[in-house]
C-alpha positions in Angstrom: 104.2 59.0 87.3 104.4 56.9 90.6 107.1 57.8 93.0 107.9 57.2 96.7 109.2 59.8 99.1 110.7 59.4 102.6 108.2 59.6 105.4 108.9 58.7 109.0 111.0 55.5 108.9 109.4 54.4 105.6 107.9 55.9 102.4 104.8 57.6 101.1 103.6 57.1 97.6 102.8 59.9 95.2 101.1 60.1 91.8 102.7 63.0 90.0 102.3 64.2 86.4 104.3 62.4 83.8 106.0 65.6 82.9 107.7 65.7 86.4 111.5 65.8 86.3 113.3 63.6 88.8 116.8 64.2 90.2 118.6 61.8 92.5 122.2 62.8 93.6 124.8 60.6 92.0 122.3 58.8 89.8 120.6 61.3 87.5 124.0 62.9 87.0 126.9 60.5 88.0 129.5 61.7 90.4 133.1 62.2 89.4 134.9 58.8 89.7 136.0 58.1 93.2 139.4 56.6 94.1 139.7 52.8 94.3 138.0 52.0 97.6 140.5 49.6 99.1 142.3 50.5 102.3 145.6 50.0 100.7 144.9 52.4 97.8 143.2 55.1 100.0 146.0 54.9 102.5 148.6 55.4 99.8 146.7 58.3 98.3 146.2 59.9 101.7 149.9 59.5 102.6 151.0 61.0 99.2 148.8 64.0 100.0 150.2 64.4 103.5 153.7 64.2 102.2 153.1 66.9 99.6 151.1 69.5 101.5 150.0 72.8 99.8 151.5 75.9 101.3 153.3 74.5 104.4 155.8 72.0 105.6 155.1 68.2 106.0 154.1 66.6 109.3 157.5 65.0 109.5 159.1 68.5 109.3 156.6 70.0 111.8 156.8 67.3 114.5 159.5 65.5 116.4 160.0 63.5 119.6 158.3 65.4 122.4 155.8 67.2 120.2 152.2 67.4 121.5 149.8 66.7 118.7 146.0 67.1 118.5 144.1 65.5 115.6 140.7 67.2 115.1 138.1 65.0 113.7 134.5 65.8 112.4 131.6 64.5 114.5 129.0 61.9 113.5 126.9 64.4 111.4 128.9 64.1 108.2 131.6 62.3 106.4 130.6 58.6 106.3 131.5 55.8 108.7 132.4 53.0 106.3 135.6 51.0 107.0 137.5 53.1 104.4 136.1 56.5 105.4 138.4 59.4 105.1 138.5 59.9 108.8 139.6 56.4 109.5 142.3 56.3 106.8 143.6 59.9 107.3 144.0 59.5 111.1 146.0 56.3 110.7 148.2 57.9 107.9 148.9 60.9 110.1 149.7 58.8 113.1 152.2 56.7 111.1 153.9 59.9 109.8 154.1 61.2 113.4 155.4 58.0 114.8 158.1 57.9 112.1 159.8 61.0 113.6 159.6 60.0 117.2 156.3 61.5 118.3 155.0 59.3 121.2 151.5 58.0 121.4 151.1 59.5 124.9 151.5 63.0 123.4 148.6 62.6 120.9 145.0 63.5 121.5 142.1 62.7 119.2 139.5 65.5 119.5 136.0 65.5 118.0 135.1 68.9 116.6 131.4 68.9 117.5 131.1 72.6 118.1 127.6 73.2 119.3 126.5 69.7 118.2 126.2 67.0 120.9 129.5 65.8 122.3 130.2 62.3 120.9 129.1 59.3 122.9 131.4 56.3 123.3 129.4 54.4 120.7 129.7 57.3 118.2 133.4 57.5 118.8 133.8 53.8 118.1 131.7 54.1 114.9 133.6 57.1 113.6 137.1 55.8 114.3 136.6 52.0 114.0 137.6 49.4 116.5 141.3 49.6 116.1 141.8 53.4 116.6 139.1 53.5 119.3 140.7 50.8 121.4 144.2 52.3 120.8 143.3 55.7 122.3 140.0 55.6 124.2 141.0 53.5 127.2 144.1 55.7 127.9 141.9 58.8 127.9 143.2 60.2 124.6 139.9 60.7 122.9 137.6 63.6 123.8 134.9 65.9 122.4 135.2 69.7 122.2 133.2 71.3 125.0 132.4 74.9 124.2 131.4 75.5 127.8 134.5 74.1 129.5 136.3 77.3 130.3 139.3 75.5 131.7 140.0 74.2 128.2 139.1 77.3 126.2 141.3 80.2 125.2 139.8 83.7 124.6 141.7 85.1 121.6 139.9 88.5 121.6 138.4 90.0 118.5 139.2 89.8 114.8 139.7 93.0 112.9 136.2 92.5 111.6 134.8 92.4 115.2 134.2 88.6 115.7 134.9 87.3 119.2 137.0 84.2 118.8 137.2 81.7 121.6 138.8 78.3 120.8 139.7 74.9 122.2 142.8 75.1 124.5 144.0 71.6 123.7 144.4 72.7 120.0 145.8 76.1 121.0 148.5 74.5 123.2 149.5 71.7 120.8 152.7 71.9 118.9 151.0 70.4 115.8 147.2 70.8 115.2 145.8 68.6 112.4 142.3 69.1 110.9 140.8 66.0 109.2 138.0 67.4 107.0 135.6 66.8 104.2 135.1 69.0 101.2 131.4 68.1 101.0 128.6 70.4 99.7 127.1 72.4 102.6 124.4 75.1 102.5 126.5 77.1 105.0 129.3 78.6 103.0 129.4 76.1 100.2 131.6 73.4 101.7 132.6 71.7 104.9 136.3 71.4 105.7 139.1 74.0 105.6 138.5 76.9 107.9 134.9 76.1 108.4 136.1 73.1 110.4 137.9 75.1 113.0 135.5 78.1 113.0 132.5 76.0 113.8 133.9 72.8 115.3 136.4 73.9 118.1 135.0 77.3 119.0 132.4 78.9 121.3 128.8 80.0 120.7 129.9 83.6 120.7 132.2 82.9 117.8 129.6 81.0 116.0 127.1 83.8 116.8 129.2 86.0 114.5 128.1 84.1 111.4 125.1 81.7 112.1 122.8 84.7 112.6 120.2 86.6 110.6 122.5 89.6 109.7 124.8 87.1 107.9 122.4 84.4 106.7 119.7 86.7 105.4 122.0 88.6 103.1 121.7 88.4 99.4 125.0 86.6 99.1 123.8 83.6 101.2 121.1 82.3 98.8 121.9 80.5 96.6 124.8 78.8 98.2 128.3 79.8 97.2 131.8 80.2 98.6 131.6 83.9 98.0 129.5 84.9 101.0 130.1 86.8 104.1 129.6 83.6 106.1 132.5 82.0 104.2 134.6 85.1 104.7 134.0 84.9 108.4 135.0 81.2 108.6 138.3 82.2 106.9 138.8 85.3 109.0 138.3 83.4 112.3 140.4 80.4 111.2 143.4 82.6 110.2 142.9 84.6 113.4 143.3 81.4 115.4 146.5 80.6 113.4 147.9 84.1 114.1 147.2 83.8 117.8 148.5 80.2 118.1 151.6 81.0 116.1 151.1 78.0 113.9 149.1 76.9 110.9 146.5 74.2 111.0 147.7 71.1 109.0 144.6 70.2 107.0 143.9 66.9 105.3 140.6 67.2 103.5 138.9 64.7 101.1 136.4 65.7 98.3 133.6 63.2 98.8 131.0 61.7 96.5 127.3 60.8 97.1 128.3 57.8 99.1 131.0 59.7 101.1 133.8 58.0 99.1 137.0 59.8 98.4 137.3 61.5 95.0 140.4 63.5 95.8 142.5 64.2 98.9 144.3 67.5 99.5 146.5 68.5 102.5 148.2 71.6 103.7 147.4 75.2 104.7 143.7 75.9 104.5 144.2 79.3 102.9 145.9 77.7 99.8 144.4 74.2 100.0 140.7 75.2 100.1 140.6 76.6 96.5 142.3 73.5 95.2 139.8 71.3 96.9 136.9 73.4 95.7 138.0 73.2 92.1 137.4 69.5 92.1 134.4 69.6 94.5 132.6 72.1 92.3 132.5 69.5 89.5 130.6 67.1 91.7 128.6 69.5 93.8 127.4 72.4 91.5 125.4 70.3 89.0 124.5 72.2 85.8 121.5 70.2 84.9 118.2 72.1 84.9 116.7 73.3 81.6 113.9 75.2 83.2 112.9 76.9 86.4 110.7 74.8 88.7 107.4 76.0 90.1 106.8 73.0 92.4 109.5 70.9 94.2 108.4 67.6 95.8 110.5 65.7 98.3 110.2 63.6 101.5 111.6 64.2 105.0 112.4 61.1 107.0 112.4 61.2 110.8 116.1 60.5 111.2 118.7 62.4 109.1 121.6 64.8 109.3 121.4 66.2 112.8 119.8 63.1 114.2 116.7 61.1 115.0 113.7 63.4 115.3 114.9 66.1 112.9 112.1 65.3 110.4 109.4 65.8 113.1 110.8 68.6 115.2 109.3 71.8 113.7 112.3 74.1 114.0 114.6 71.4 112.6 112.1 70.8 109.9 112.3 74.5 108.9 116.1 74.3 108.7 115.9 71.3 106.5 113.3 73.0 104.2 115.5 76.1 104.0 118.6 74.0 103.1 116.8 72.9 99.9 116.1 76.6 99.1 119.8 77.5 99.7 121.1 74.7 97.6 118.7 74.8 94.7 117.5 78.5 94.5 119.1 78.8 91.0 116.6 76.4 89.6 113.5 77.6 91.5 110.9 80.0 90.0 110.1 83.2 91.9 106.8 81.7 93.0 108.0 78.2 93.8 106.0 75.9 96.1 107.4 73.0 98.1 105.4 69.9 98.8 107.0 67.7 101.4 106.0 64.5 103.2 106.7 64.5 107.0 105.2 62.4 109.7 105.3 65.5 112.0 104.0 63.6 114.9 104.9 66.0 117.8 108.1 64.2 118.8 110.7 66.9 119.6 113.3 64.4 120.8 113.9 66.5 123.9 116.9 64.6 125.0 118.7 65.8 121.9 117.1 69.2 121.6 115.9 70.0 125.1 115.1 73.6 124.4 113.3 73.5 121.1 109.8 72.8 122.4 110.2 75.9 124.6 111.4 77.9 121.5 108.5 76.6 119.4 106.0 77.6 122.1 107.5 81.0 122.4 107.2 81.5 118.7 103.4 81.2 119.0 103.2 84.2 121.3 104.5 87.8 122.0 104.3 89.3 118.5 106.5 86.6 117.0 105.6 86.9 113.4 108.7 85.5 111.7 111.5 83.3 113.0 114.1 86.2 113.2 111.8 87.8 115.8 113.1 85.1 118.1 116.7 86.1 117.8 116.6 88.5 120.7 116.4 85.5 123.0 119.7 84.0 121.7 121.9 84.9 124.7 119.2 84.2 127.2 119.0 80.6 126.0 122.7 80.3 125.3 123.4 81.0 129.0 120.7 78.8 130.5 122.5 76.5 132.9 120.1 73.6 132.6 120.5 73.5 128.8 124.3 74.0 129.0 124.6 71.1 131.4 122.6 68.9 129.1 125.0 69.9 126.2 128.1 69.2 128.4 127.0 66.0 130.1 123.9 64.5 128.3 124.9 64.6 124.6 122.4 67.3 123.7 122.8 70.2 121.3 124.0 73.4 122.7 121.0 75.8 123.2 122.5 78.5 120.8 122.4 75.9 118.0 118.6 76.3 117.9 119.0 80.0 117.0 121.2 79.1 114.0 118.5 76.7 113.0 115.8 79.4 113.2 118.0 81.9 111.3 118.3 79.4 108.5 114.7 78.3 108.9 113.3 81.7 107.9 114.7 81.4 104.4 112.1 78.7 103.4 109.4 81.2 104.0 111.3 84.1 102.4 112.0 82.3 99.1 108.8 80.2 98.5 105.2 81.0 97.9 104.0 78.2 100.1 105.1 75.0 101.7 102.8 72.0 102.1 103.5 69.3 104.7 101.9 66.0 103.6 100.8 63.3 106.1 101.4 65.2 109.3 100.0 63.3 112.3 99.9 66.5 114.3 99.3 69.0 111.5 98.8 71.9 114.0 102.6 71.8 114.7 103.3 72.4 111.0 100.7 75.1 110.8 102.3 76.8 113.8 105.4 77.3 111.6 103.4 78.9 108.8 103.2 75.7 106.7 100.1 74.4 105.0 99.0 70.8 105.6 97.3 68.2 103.4 96.7 64.5 103.7 98.2 63.5 100.4 100.6 64.7 97.8 97.8 64.7 95.2 95.7 67.0 97.4 98.6 69.4 98.0 99.5 69.5 94.3 95.9 70.3 93.3 95.7 73.1 95.8 99.1 74.5 94.8 98.1 74.6 91.1 94.8 76.3 91.9 96.3 79.0 94.2 99.9 79.6 93.1 101.2 78.0 89.9 98.4 77.5 87.4 97.4 74.2 85.8 100.7 73.3 84.1 103.6 73.9 86.5 107.2 72.7 86.0 107.6 70.1 88.7 110.9 68.7 90.2 110.9 65.6 92.3 113.8 65.0 94.7 113.7 61.5 96.1 116.5 60.7 98.6 117.3 64.3 99.0 118.0 63.8 102.8 119.4 60.3 102.6 122.3 61.0 100.2 125.1 63.6 100.1 123.3 66.5 98.4 124.3 68.6 95.4 123.7 72.3 94.6 121.5 72.3 91.5 122.2 74.9 88.8 120.7 75.8 85.4 122.4 73.9 82.5 123.0 77.2 80.7 125.5 79.2 82.9 124.0 82.5 81.6 120.8 81.7 83.5 122.7 81.4 86.8 123.6 84.4 88.9 126.2 83.5 91.5 129.9 82.9 91.9 131.0 79.4 90.7 128.1 79.2 88.3 130.4 78.2 85.5 129.9 75.9 82.5 129.2 72.2 83.0 132.4 70.8 84.5 132.4 67.2 83.4 130.8 65.4 80.5 127.8 64.3 82.5 126.8 67.9 83.1 127.7 68.3 86.8 
């Protein structure tokens, strides 16, 4: 069987046994039908959802002339940027509802919820919002990005009953109405984006995020395979509800369940506590795909240079480990106990230091001082998170916040923990991959032969995952629910088996 896998900015060919199973999200098992993708229809569907919120009053009941409103919008990392993307449609629908009760444009702020991700550039803002919304708000200074180091615009709320330190965006805290535009999209961290995950990670501080994106949460048995029944998800909810308690108001959420092409399947609005389970019920049918009839000994996929967190993710070794681990988290239900990954990556030594200015230093530290596994690095988290040069690059040069690298390493360890071996194929600087404990080979065929000789035997079950990083991913499950072992591992949810 001849297949091609992502590699750099192109593809690498592989010759795999004809018994290889292939899974492509949205193709092998079709997604649920999306809504008609015209602006008029999506606007009407979104407006209907906003006018019938779950568990709280409507926007027109919450707002009035003189109300200060902040609309919180996900950053460039997820959600789609097509002309009919959920963000573009939902922001416009919310604005029209607010204007209808006298809210003035001057009292509205559009805030990107980048959390520890890079603060949005003007170009990214324009891409996410579209020309009309961008021009309407940007030139009057009414679009900004969350800055988790701008202490003039943060509020320290204290500690949750569970001991999490919650620090949040002051614009949101001070607003009369706080709207979260979110996506119910499969995510290895807590099952889904959107809902309380949006505020807990997007408008908070590294100390708040440090309560859940850390080894003591991510290395628990409830984190792998992915589910919404994990301590991480609980912490998102706890922090989000704590924000609501201290603000004296509920977030008004407008979340869309998205398909592989980031098209809207369903739109739900209202109070996150009651709205999340409704969104998840539909999202489960698209995301938790009950398809596999056997456990896989070898999984083959490709890692492009540019995906998810940005250009260079597929060559930067710490980001590579997070990407590898994400596949473990999503697909652990269908992996054998001795599973091997074989992955193409150009791995050419480019760290993209403008975007991740601290990761080369972290990588080099990992090679020394009794650093045997990635969690050994965790003791340096606060040291890096308070380094002024890296903080300034986050605030003023569109770089990731330095603590983000520690969440990547916490996740990255899971690839080692849950696989027998990982082969990187086609690395131009293979020593970088080997420095992360990965094996290297020149071709898929060489890696496959070595894996069969050392780990799986001559007749492994092989799963190929083309496009795994270039489409909105799913969480693979066994077709027989009895063979799964985690919450939401129910029977196939729609006739196609997903």
